[in-house]
FIKELO-149891 format. One record per residue (C-alpha): y, x, z; residue number from 1. Coordinates in Angstrom, 3 decimals, always signed. Each point is the difference from the previous one (the first is absolute). Example, Ala and Ser with C-alpha at 12.3 -4.5 7.8 and 13.67 -1.06 7.14 Angstrom:
residues 2
<nugu><Y>-4.500</Y><X>+12.300</X><Z>+7.800</Z><lopa>1</lopa></nugu>
<nugu><Y>+3.440</Y><X>+1.370</X><Z>-0.660</Z><lopa>2</lopa></nugu>
***
This chain:
residues 127
<nugu><Y>-8.313</Y><X>-50.272</X><Z>-63.251</Z><lopa>1</lopa></nugu>
<nugu><Y>+3.016</Y><X>-2.099</X><Z>-0.654</Z><lopa>2</lopa></nugu>
<nugu><Y>+3.120</Y><X>+1.126</X><Z>-1.572</Z><lopa>3</lopa></nugu>
<nugu><Y>+2.568</Y><X>+0.250</X><Z>+2.356</Z><lopa>4</lopa></nugu>
<nugu><Y>+3.695</Y><X>+0.307</X><Z>-1.144</Z><lopa>5</lopa></nugu>
<nugu><Y>+2.534</Y><X>+0.486</X><Z>+3.365</Z><lopa>6</lopa></nugu>
<nugu><Y>+3.506</Y><X>-1.225</X><Z>-0.593</Z><lopa>7</lopa></nugu>
<nugu><Y>+3.091</Y><X>+2.187</X><Z>+2.059</Z><lopa>8</lopa></nugu>
<nugu><Y>+3.175</Y><X>-1.352</X><Z>+0.537</Z><lopa>9</lopa></nugu>
<nugu><Y>+1.483</Y><X>+1.113</X><Z>+3.702</Z><lopa>10</lopa></nugu>
<nugu><Y>+0.957</Y><X>+3.889</X><Z>-0.501</Z><lopa>11</lopa></nugu>
<nugu><Y>-0.525</Y><X>+1.909</X><Z>+2.720</Z><lopa>12</lopa></nugu>
<nugu><Y>-1.933</Y><X>-2.022</X><Z>+2.486</Z><lopa>13</lopa></nugu>
<nugu><Y>-0.859</Y><X>+2.672</X><Z>+3.312</Z><lopa>14</lopa></nugu>
<nugu><Y>+0.220</Y><X>+2.863</X><Z>-1.818</Z><lopa>15</lopa></nugu>
<nugu><Y>+1.188</Y><X>+1.629</X><Z>+2.457</Z><lopa>16</lopa></nugu>
<nugu><Y>-2.517</Y><X>-0.281</X><Z>+2.398</Z><lopa>17</lopa></nugu>
<nugu><Y>-2.519</Y><X>+0.041</X><Z>-2.687</Z><lopa>18</lopa></nugu>
<nugu><Y>+1.364</Y><X>+2.992</X><Z>-2.377</Z><lopa>19</lopa></nugu>
<nugu><Y>-1.446</Y><X>-2.159</X><Z>-3.155</Z><lopa>20</lopa></nugu>
<nugu><Y>+0.047</Y><X>-3.744</X><Z>-0.780</Z><lopa>21</lopa></nugu>
<nugu><Y>-3.297</Y><X>-1.944</X><Z>+1.303</Z><lopa>22</lopa></nugu>
<nugu><Y>-0.776</Y><X>-2.571</X><Z>-3.115</Z><lopa>23</lopa></nugu>
<nugu><Y>+0.801</Y><X>+3.295</X><Z>-2.155</Z><lopa>24</lopa></nugu>
<nugu><Y>-2.406</Y><X>+2.348</X><Z>+2.750</Z><lopa>25</lopa></nugu>
<nugu><Y>-2.748</Y><X>-2.708</X><Z>-0.339</Z><lopa>26</lopa></nugu>
<nugu><Y>-0.295</Y><X>+0.123</X><Z>-3.864</Z><lopa>27</lopa></nugu>
<nugu><Y>-0.323</Y><X>+3.288</X><Z>-0.298</Z><lopa>28</lopa></nugu>
<nugu><Y>-2.744</Y><X>-0.226</X><Z>+2.696</Z><lopa>29</lopa></nugu>
<nugu><Y>-1.362</Y><X>-2.853</X><Z>-1.582</Z><lopa>30</lopa></nugu>
<nugu><Y>+0.072</Y><X>+1.750</X><Z>-3.427</Z><lopa>31</lopa></nugu>
<nugu><Y>-1.353</Y><X>+3.168</X><Z>+2.427</Z><lopa>32</lopa></nugu>
<nugu><Y>-3.048</Y><X>-2.015</X><Z>+0.237</Z><lopa>33</lopa></nugu>
<nugu><Y>-0.567</Y><X>-1.387</X><Z>-2.750</Z><lopa>34</lopa></nugu>
<nugu><Y>+2.507</Y><X>-3.419</X><Z>-0.295</Z><lopa>35</lopa></nugu>
<nugu><Y>+0.837</Y><X>-1.738</X><Z>-3.609</Z><lopa>36</lopa></nugu>
<nugu><Y>+4.160</Y><X>+0.937</X><Z>+2.163</Z><lopa>37</lopa></nugu>
<nugu><Y>+2.963</Y><X>-0.231</X><Z>-2.443</Z><lopa>38</lopa></nugu>
<nugu><Y>+3.174</Y><X>-0.473</X><Z>+1.614</Z><lopa>39</lopa></nugu>
<nugu><Y>+3.369</Y><X>-1.984</X><Z>-1.357</Z><lopa>40</lopa></nugu>
<nugu><Y>+3.212</Y><X>+0.499</X><Z>+1.963</Z><lopa>41</lopa></nugu>
<nugu><Y>+3.118</Y><X>-2.308</X><Z>-0.457</Z><lopa>42</lopa></nugu>
<nugu><Y>+3.130</Y><X>-0.403</X><Z>+1.885</Z><lopa>43</lopa></nugu>
<nugu><Y>+0.968</Y><X>+2.955</X><Z>+2.362</Z><lopa>44</lopa></nugu>
<nugu><Y>-3.270</Y><X>+1.596</X><Z>-0.493</Z><lopa>45</lopa></nugu>
<nugu><Y>+1.397</Y><X>+1.057</X><Z>-3.688</Z><lopa>46</lopa></nugu>
<nugu><Y>+2.052</Y><X>+2.213</X><Z>+1.824</Z><lopa>47</lopa></nugu>
<nugu><Y>-3.853</Y><X>+2.307</X><Z>+1.007</Z><lopa>48</lopa></nugu>
<nugu><Y>+0.114</Y><X>+0.650</X><Z>-3.337</Z><lopa>49</lopa></nugu>
<nugu><Y>+3.657</Y><X>+2.085</X><Z>-0.303</Z><lopa>50</lopa></nugu>
<nugu><Y>-0.876</Y><X>+4.044</X><Z>+0.549</Z><lopa>51</lopa></nugu>
<nugu><Y>+1.499</Y><X>+2.450</X><Z>+2.170</Z><lopa>52</lopa></nugu>
<nugu><Y>+0.184</Y><X>-2.475</X><Z>+3.606</Z><lopa>53</lopa></nugu>
<nugu><Y>-0.047</Y><X>+2.190</X><Z>+2.388</Z><lopa>54</lopa></nugu>
<nugu><Y>-0.447</Y><X>-1.373</X><Z>+3.801</Z><lopa>55</lopa></nugu>
<nugu><Y>+0.270</Y><X>+3.643</X><Z>+1.509</Z><lopa>56</lopa></nugu>
<nugu><Y>+3.153</Y><X>+0.182</X><Z>+1.160</Z><lopa>57</lopa></nugu>
<nugu><Y>-0.913</Y><X>-3.478</X><Z>+2.413</Z><lopa>58</lopa></nugu>
<nugu><Y>+0.961</Y><X>+0.663</X><Z>+3.575</Z><lopa>59</lopa></nugu>
<nugu><Y>+0.835</Y><X>-2.832</X><Z>+2.678</Z><lopa>60</lopa></nugu>
<nugu><Y>+1.190</Y><X>+1.732</X><Z>+3.492</Z><lopa>61</lopa></nugu>
<nugu><Y>-2.029</Y><X>+3.053</X><Z>+0.289</Z><lopa>62</lopa></nugu>
<nugu><Y>-2.361</Y><X>-1.403</X><Z>-1.481</Z><lopa>63</lopa></nugu>
<nugu><Y>-1.001</Y><X>+1.498</X><Z>-3.701</Z><lopa>64</lopa></nugu>
<nugu><Y>-2.465</Y><X>-1.680</X><Z>-2.772</Z><lopa>65</lopa></nugu>
<nugu><Y>-2.100</Y><X>+2.723</X><Z>-0.597</Z><lopa>66</lopa></nugu>
<nugu><Y>-2.436</Y><X>-1.097</X><Z>-2.540</Z><lopa>67</lopa></nugu>
<nugu><Y>+2.555</Y><X>-1.886</X><Z>-2.053</Z><lopa>68</lopa></nugu>
<nugu><Y>-2.035</Y><X>-2.732</X><Z>-2.453</Z><lopa>69</lopa></nugu>
<nugu><Y>+0.266</Y><X>+0.736</X><Z>-3.821</Z><lopa>70</lopa></nugu>
<nugu><Y>-0.722</Y><X>-3.145</X><Z>-1.245</Z><lopa>71</lopa></nugu>
<nugu><Y>+0.772</Y><X>+0.848</X><Z>-3.314</Z><lopa>72</lopa></nugu>
<nugu><Y>-2.483</Y><X>+3.263</X><Z>+0.128</Z><lopa>73</lopa></nugu>
<nugu><Y>-2.952</Y><X>-2.915</X><Z>+1.376</Z><lopa>74</lopa></nugu>
<nugu><Y>-0.162</Y><X>-2.381</X><Z>-2.736</Z><lopa>75</lopa></nugu>
<nugu><Y>+0.242</Y><X>+3.143</X><Z>-1.989</Z><lopa>76</lopa></nugu>
<nugu><Y>-3.230</Y><X>+0.860</X><Z>+0.942</Z><lopa>77</lopa></nugu>
<nugu><Y>-1.441</Y><X>-3.316</X><Z>+0.451</Z><lopa>78</lopa></nugu>
<nugu><Y>+0.708</Y><X>-0.675</X><Z>-3.809</Z><lopa>79</lopa></nugu>
<nugu><Y>-2.313</Y><X>+3.285</X><Z>-0.375</Z><lopa>80</lopa></nugu>
<nugu><Y>-2.509</Y><X>-1.052</X><Z>+1.696</Z><lopa>81</lopa></nugu>
<nugu><Y>-0.408</Y><X>-3.307</X><Z>-2.688</Z><lopa>82</lopa></nugu>
<nugu><Y>+2.200</Y><X>-2.750</X><Z>+1.451</Z><lopa>83</lopa></nugu>
<nugu><Y>+2.246</Y><X>-1.200</X><Z>-2.309</Z><lopa>84</lopa></nugu>
<nugu><Y>+3.578</Y><X>+0.270</X><Z>+1.089</Z><lopa>85</lopa></nugu>
<nugu><Y>+2.049</Y><X>-2.937</X><Z>-1.367</Z><lopa>86</lopa></nugu>
<nugu><Y>+3.610</Y><X>-1.455</X><Z>+1.192</Z><lopa>87</lopa></nugu>
<nugu><Y>+2.288</Y><X>-2.931</X><Z>-1.145</Z><lopa>88</lopa></nugu>
<nugu><Y>+2.466</Y><X>+2.532</X><Z>-2.722</Z><lopa>89</lopa></nugu>
<nugu><Y>+2.976</Y><X>-3.387</X><Z>+0.708</Z><lopa>90</lopa></nugu>
<nugu><Y>+0.065</Y><X>+0.738</X><Z>+3.428</Z><lopa>91</lopa></nugu>
<nugu><Y>+1.558</Y><X>+4.120</X><Z>-1.059</Z><lopa>92</lopa></nugu>
<nugu><Y>+3.630</Y><X>-1.072</X><Z>-0.615</Z><lopa>93</lopa></nugu>
<nugu><Y>+0.456</Y><X>-2.221</X><Z>+2.347</Z><lopa>94</lopa></nugu>
<nugu><Y>-0.611</Y><X>+2.886</X><Z>+2.698</Z><lopa>95</lopa></nugu>
<nugu><Y>+1.791</Y><X>+1.883</X><Z>-2.426</Z><lopa>96</lopa></nugu>
<nugu><Y>-2.288</Y><X>+2.117</X><Z>-0.952</Z><lopa>97</lopa></nugu>
<nugu><Y>-1.221</Y><X>+1.617</X><Z>-3.865</Z><lopa>98</lopa></nugu>
<nugu><Y>-3.340</Y><X>+0.274</X><Z>-1.416</Z><lopa>99</lopa></nugu>
<nugu><Y>+0.546</Y><X>+3.801</X><Z>+0.007</Z><lopa>100</lopa></nugu>
<nugu><Y>-0.058</Y><X>+0.166</X><Z>+3.648</Z><lopa>101</lopa></nugu>
<nugu><Y>-3.150</Y><X>-0.684</X><Z>+0.706</Z><lopa>102</lopa></nugu>
<nugu><Y>-2.951</Y><X>+2.117</X><Z>+0.254</Z><lopa>103</lopa></nugu>
<nugu><Y>-2.963</Y><X>+0.689</X><Z>-2.347</Z><lopa>104</lopa></nugu>
<nugu><Y>-3.060</Y><X>-2.711</X><Z>-0.039</Z><lopa>105</lopa></nugu>
<nugu><Y>+1.110</Y><X>-2.900</X><Z>+0.320</Z><lopa>106</lopa></nugu>
<nugu><Y>+0.117</Y><X>-3.514</X><Z>-2.212</Z><lopa>107</lopa></nugu>
<nugu><Y>+3.137</Y><X>-2.522</X><Z>-0.660</Z><lopa>108</lopa></nugu>
<nugu><Y>-0.962</Y><X>-3.943</X><Z>-0.059</Z><lopa>109</lopa></nugu>
<nugu><Y>+2.610</Y><X>-2.858</X><Z>-0.763</Z><lopa>110</lopa></nugu>
<nugu><Y>+0.793</Y><X>-1.907</X><Z>+2.682</Z><lopa>111</lopa></nugu>
<nugu><Y>-1.659</Y><X>-3.342</X><Z>-2.486</Z><lopa>112</lopa></nugu>
<nugu><Y>-3.021</Y><X>+2.037</X><Z>-0.241</Z><lopa>113</lopa></nugu>
<nugu><Y>-1.117</Y><X>+0.097</X><Z>+3.638</Z><lopa>114</lopa></nugu>
<nugu><Y>-2.530</Y><X>-3.477</X><Z>-0.582</Z><lopa>115</lopa></nugu>
<nugu><Y>-1.674</Y><X>+1.533</X><Z>-3.016</Z><lopa>116</lopa></nugu>
<nugu><Y>-0.254</Y><X>+3.592</X><Z>+2.034</Z><lopa>117</lopa></nugu>
<nugu><Y>-1.203</Y><X>-1.973</X><Z>+3.743</Z><lopa>118</lopa></nugu>
<nugu><Y>-2.709</Y><X>-2.126</X><Z>-2.354</Z><lopa>119</lopa></nugu>
<nugu><Y>-2.029</Y><X>+3.806</X><Z>-0.927</Z><lopa>120</lopa></nugu>
<nugu><Y>-0.547</Y><X>+0.325</X><Z>+3.341</Z><lopa>121</lopa></nugu>
<nugu><Y>-2.522</Y><X>-1.695</X><Z>+2.668</Z><lopa>122</lopa></nugu>
<nugu><Y>+2.304</Y><X>+0.355</X><Z>+2.930</Z><lopa>123</lopa></nugu>
<nugu><Y>+3.600</Y><X>+0.479</X><Z>+0.314</Z><lopa>124</lopa></nugu>
<nugu><Y>+1.529</Y><X>+1.090</X><Z>+3.302</Z><lopa>125</lopa></nugu>
<nugu><Y>+3.521</Y><X>+0.049</X><Z>+0.766</Z><lopa>126</lopa></nugu>
<nugu><Y>+1.688</Y><X>+2.211</X><Z>+2.648</Z><lopa>127</lopa></nugu>
***
């Protein structure tokens, strides 16, 4: 089985329609099925790691989001399933995010070390 790194860079894509991020969900399902999958969050996707997000009050006209996404929880579950949840630490400051605001279980990597990181995987998928 190949060792796969899923890179997620676009945040909140289809999260309201699906109540999850497709790449994060797929990573969990692959891991749960015995796959060797890790996730790297970069760009706006580092926002997924911020604790305390709550989309439960979202509403458009009469429509209410009754099953809001909880991506930080999903990433915690993925980490507990044995996947490495990594993030580009250089992408936090431009978004006003402090490392102290992040969920437990995620590990920082520097932008300068990405080539070395990618070399540790058989396949690198970008979303």
